[in-house]
Each structure stands twice: as C-alpha cells, then as structure tokens.
N, C-alpha and C positions, 0 to 999 in steps of 0.2 A: 342886762337881765340877770337877776340873782341866780346863783347856782342851784338853790333849792327849788326853783321852778322847773320841774322835770316832768317827763311824759305822763300824761293823765291816765291813759289806759293801763300803763305798766305800774306806775308808782302812786296813783291816787289812793289805793288801798292802804298805803303806809301812813296816811294821815288819818285823823279821827273823824273826818267828814264822810268817808265812804264806807259802805256796808260790805259784808262778806259775800262771796259768791254763794248762791243758793245751792243746797245739796238735797238729794231726795229724802223725803221724810219716811218713806216705806220702801220695801222691796229690795233693800240692800242685802245681799247674801250674808255678809258678815254680821248683820243685825238680827238674823232670824232666831237665834237662840239667846238673845239678850233679855235678861230678866226685867220685869216691869219696874222693879226698884231702881235698877241701873238707868233705865230709860227716864224715870222721873227725875233722877239727879241730873241727867244730861239735859233734859228740857229746862230745868231750873238754871243750869249753867248757860244754856243758849239764850234764855231770856235776860239773864244778868249781863251777858256779853252785849246784847243788842241795846242795853241801856247804859253801856259804857262802864259798868262796874267790873273791871277786869280781874282784880285780885279775888273778889268774892266768887266770880264766875270760875276762876281757876280751881278754887276749893271744891266747888260742886262737881266740876269735871273730873277732878282727882278721885272723888268718891265714886263716880260712875265707872271709872276705869278700874278702881280697886275691886268692884263687884263684877266687872266684865272686861278682862284684860285684852279681849280682841274687839273692842268697841271702836270701830274705825272712825265714826263721826265724832266721838268724844276726843280722840287724838287730834282730829282735824281742827276742832274748835279750840283745843288747847294750843295748837299751832297758831291759830288766829290771835289768841290772847298774847302769846309771846311776840308775834309780829307787831301788834299794837303797842306793846311795851318796849319795842326796839331791840328785843332779844333775838336777833336774826339767826344766829347759830342754833339756838334752842328751837326756834320755830321750824328750821329745816329738819331737825331731828324728829319733831312731832309730826310733820307732814309725812316723813318717811315711815314712821310707825303706822300712820293712817293707811298709807299705800300698802304696807306689809299686811295689814289686816284686811284690806279690800283693794286689790290691784286695779279695780275698775272705777275708782273714785277720781274722776277727771278733775274736779276743782282742787284736789290736793296736789296733783301734778302741776296745775296752773300756778298756784300760789307758791309751791316750792320753787318752781322755775323763776317766778318774779323775785323771790328772795335770793336765789342764786345770782340773778342779774343785779340786785341791789348791792351784792357783795363783789360784783365785777366778774363773775364766772359765767360768761356769756354762752359757752358751749353747752353747759348743763341747763342754762335758762332756755335756750332754743330747743334742746332735746325734750325737756319737760313740757314746754308749750306745745310742741308738735304732738306729743302723746295725748295731751288734753284734747286737741283738735281732732285727732284720729278717733278718739273714743266718742266724742260728741261733735259731729260735723257742724251743728248749729252754734257751737260754742263761741261766745264773744264775752270779753270782760264785762262784769256786771255793772260798771259805772256808766255804761252807755245808756242814754234814754231809750226805753223800750220801743217807743214809736219809730225810732230810727234804725232798729235792728230788723233786717229782713230774714225770714227763715230760709234755710238752705243756702246761706251766703256766708262762706268762711272768711270773706274779706270785708266783713262789716265794719271793722275799725278803720280800714283804709278809705272806704266810701264816706264814712262820717268825717274823717279828717280832710278829705278832698272837698267836702261841702263847706267845711270851716275855712279852707283856703280860698274857695270861690267868694265867700262873703268878705274875707279880709286878705287879699293877695300880698299884702306887705307884712304879714304876721310871721316873724321868725319862729314863733311857737308852733304854728300850723305845719310848716315844712319840717321842723325838728321832730315833731311827734310822728308825722307820717313817715319820715325817714327811719325812725326806729321801728315802726310797724313793718316796713319793708324788710328791715334787717332781721326781725324776729321770724319772718317767713323765708329767709334765705335769699332774698332778692337784693343782692349786695349792691349792684350798680344803681338800681333805683334809690336805694337807701343813701348812697353817696351823693347822688344828684340832689336829693332833697336837703341833705345836710349841708351841701355846698350853698344852696339857696338861703338856708337859715343863717349861715355864717356871713354871707354877703350882706344880709340885713343887720346882723348883730355879730361883729367880728370878735367880741369878747365873751362869747358863749362857750364856756369851758366844756360843758356837757356835750355840746354839738361836736367839738373836736374829739372828745372822748369816744362817742359812738361812731363817728366817722372812722376813727382809728380801728375800732372793733370790726367794722365792715371791711376795711382794707386788709386787716390781718386775716379775716376769713377768706378773702380773695387771694391771699398769698402775696400781697403788696407790702412786704415787711418794711422796706425803706420808707415808704410814704406813711405807714402806720406809726413808725418810730418818730417821724417828724410831727405827726399829730399829737402823740403823747408828750413831746417836748412843748408844744403849744398849750396843751392842757395844763402842764405843770408851771408854765409861765403865768397862766391865769390863776391857778390855785396850787401852790407848791405842797399843800397838805392833803392831797387827794390820794389815799392809799391804793385805790383801784388802778390808777394810772401807773404807779410804780409796779404793781403786780403784773398787769398785762404787758408792760414793757419788758418785765423780767421773763415772761413766757417767750417773747420774740428773741431775746438775747440767748435763752437756753436753746431755742430752735437753731440758732446760728452757732451753737456749741461754745458760746462765750459764758461758760459756767460761773466763773468768779463774778463777772458783772451781773449775771442773773441773780446770784445769791445776794449781791449788794442791794439790788432793787427789791427783792423779796423781803430782805431784812428792813429796809426803809419803810416798806408798807406795814410791817409788823410794829415798827417803832411808833408809827402813827396810830395804828389800831391793832392792839395785841390780841383782839378777839376775832381777827379776820382768819378763820380756820383754814380756808382753802389755800392760803399762802403756806401754811405748814405742810400741806400735802405736796405742793409743787416745789417748795424748797427742799423737802425731804427727797423727792425724786431727783432733784438736781444734785444733792449730796451723794445719792446712790450712783449717779452718772460719774461723779468725781472719784468714786471709790471710798468715800468717807462714810462707811457703814454705820458707825456709832452715831454720828449726827443724823443720818437718815432715819435710823430707828427711832430716835428721840422725836423728830418732827412728825413722822408718819404715825406714831402712837398718839400724838396730840390731835392730829387730824381725825384719827379713828375714834377718839373719844366723843367727837361731835357727830360724825356720821358713820355708825358702825355697819352700814349696809352698802358701802361703796367698795366693790370687790377689788379695784385696782390698788387701794391702800394696802390691803393684805398682800397682794401680789408683789408690790414693790418692797414692802417690809420684808417679805421672804427673801428677795434678792439682796437686801441689805444684810440680813442675818447670814446669808451664804458668804458675803464678803468678810464677815467676822468669824467664819468657820463654825457657826452655830447651826448645824444641819437639822437637828430636831426641831428647833424653833422655826426654821425655814419651812420644813415640811408641814408643820401645824398651820402656818400662815397660808401656804399654798392650798391646803385642804379647805381652809375657811374661804379663800377666794373662789375655789372651784364650787363649793356649796352655794355660793352666791351667783353662780352661772358664768364665771370667768373662763372662757374657752382656752386661753393661753395657760392658765393654771391647770385646767383639766388635762391639756396636752402634756404639760411638764410632768404631772403625776403619772400619766399613762405610760410615758416613755421610760419611767423608772419603776414601773410595776407597783405603784402605790395605790 
C-alpha cells in the first residue's frame, strides 16, 4: 500500500477532490458588523475557491479582510486556500486568526487540528478535534456521505468505517482508518487493536506503524512506541514526523542530545516543519542553551503567535541569558494568552 493512501476522514480534505467543511452563512457574532462590500468580496472568494481558483480566491479574501480585519469566515477560507496549496504552517496561522475572531467557529478548530495532525503534532490535533465536537455534538467530517451520518451521533465516522470493514473484512485500509478514528477520540487500546489488524494484512504500511506509535505514546508505552517509529523509518527513512515524535519520547526520557538529533533530522527533511522548532527550542532550554532556545522559539512563534507556551518557554530561555526584561515581556504575553503558569510567575513577583 503506498504511503500516500492515508485516512479518508482526516486527510481527504488535503486532496483536491474534497470540499471544505460547511460554515454558517449568517448569525456569526463576529460577522454582525461586517460591511456589505467586505461580504461581497468574501462571497467572490468563496465562489472562486469552490471552483479551484485558489490564487484568485486568495486575492478576493485579502480584500475582504482589508475591509473587515475581524472577518472570521474570511480568515477561515484563506486557511482553506493555504491548505489546498500545501502551505500547512500558513494555514494553521489563518485558522488561528479565524478562531481569534470567532472562538465558536467549530470547523476552524477541526481543520486546524487536521493540519496539526498532518504535521505530526497529534496532541494539538486531538485537542482541536475535541473542541470542534464539544461545540457541535453532531459534528462529523464533511467527506462522509450525508445519508450515512446519523444526527446526535458523535461516533458517526466509526460507524461508517465499521460498515466498510463488514463489507470487506480483509481491507487493511478499513482497520487502519477506524484505528485512527479511535485514536482521535482517545480510545488508545481500540486504536492499537485495529492498527494491529491492518498491519497483519499489510506489514509494510508505514503509516499504520506511525499511528500505532502515536497511540502507544499516548498510553505511556514509550518502549513499544520507539520500536514502531523504528519500523516506520525502515519503511520510509524520509518521514520527518517519525523523527519528530521519536524525539519527543527521547526528551521525555531526558535524553536531550538524542532528542535534538531527531528534531534536527526532521528539519533537515522539512525545514518548514514549524512545531519542531518549538520542541527543539524547549529541549535547548532544558539543556540550558538559552541562545539556541530563543532562536528556535522565535521561529515557532512567527508561525503561530497565539500559542502561549512558546512565549513562556522563551521567557525561561531569556532568564538563562540574564535578560530579565525580555523574560518579563514574554511572560506577560503568555499570561495575556491565558497561560496560568505565566500568570502565577508574574503574580509571585508582583508584576
């Protein structure tokens, strides 16, 4: 099975064949004061996007945002354009801007989560997916046939994949896809069992090893997860996400130098893999290498300026360099974004 054949409900959107998740046309609080001119530009961009004219759509959406800087739906669609163009770091930034403008825009959480997953950051993927489901209990990925989605059923994707397995019980794809569906819902053991079945049918399925490793890491089975990452890289030695996630385990085991090696190998393969900069930066901070930590965390911050822990850890790195004022400014930024540890740090110092 080729590596590109990946989970339909998670990754189908990343191909040109699948449409965007629907979002409300009216009633969004963030849209109440949007001018008619801005809405006209947005509708033009939405139409161009639906016809696959992504560059032209982006221009129209840019015009809409220039007229209405808090236009959540425009940021959301600009994120869709970036996703279709393979600009995943930029799409995360756009979905984050949409969420900042309208914190109740469930599809933005959903697609930001899928994009995090596309880049191997499964903790954030699961967190965003959970938020989308919490906001919209009937939520199911839009690529499912409508007739198969039951209302008031948050496990719609698992039901559909179970039906597919019943029709073809020897399909590695069916078990593989349902395994990831279980993983996204935090049902680690069920995920591992399905991925085991997929690998029994197709023992060279690198992505199945990869996602089984993610489930095992979430369960705290670090040794078995490390073995799965070894098997992933045996099948595909150029998969940056495998190096990245293995690096996270090595850091958890306090093997900082080896973790940095894996993070660096991931960046050698994909220099745009922004979350590696964050985690390598945190690892440098743990090693006491404040200058390297500041450099990496600044690169991560340039992509996602709304992640409070980047500011928090950069503050720690500045303290290592005796740059107290820079540290305070970063702690304040983290606190403003709701980071409780930063708030506690400032409160204890009367800041």
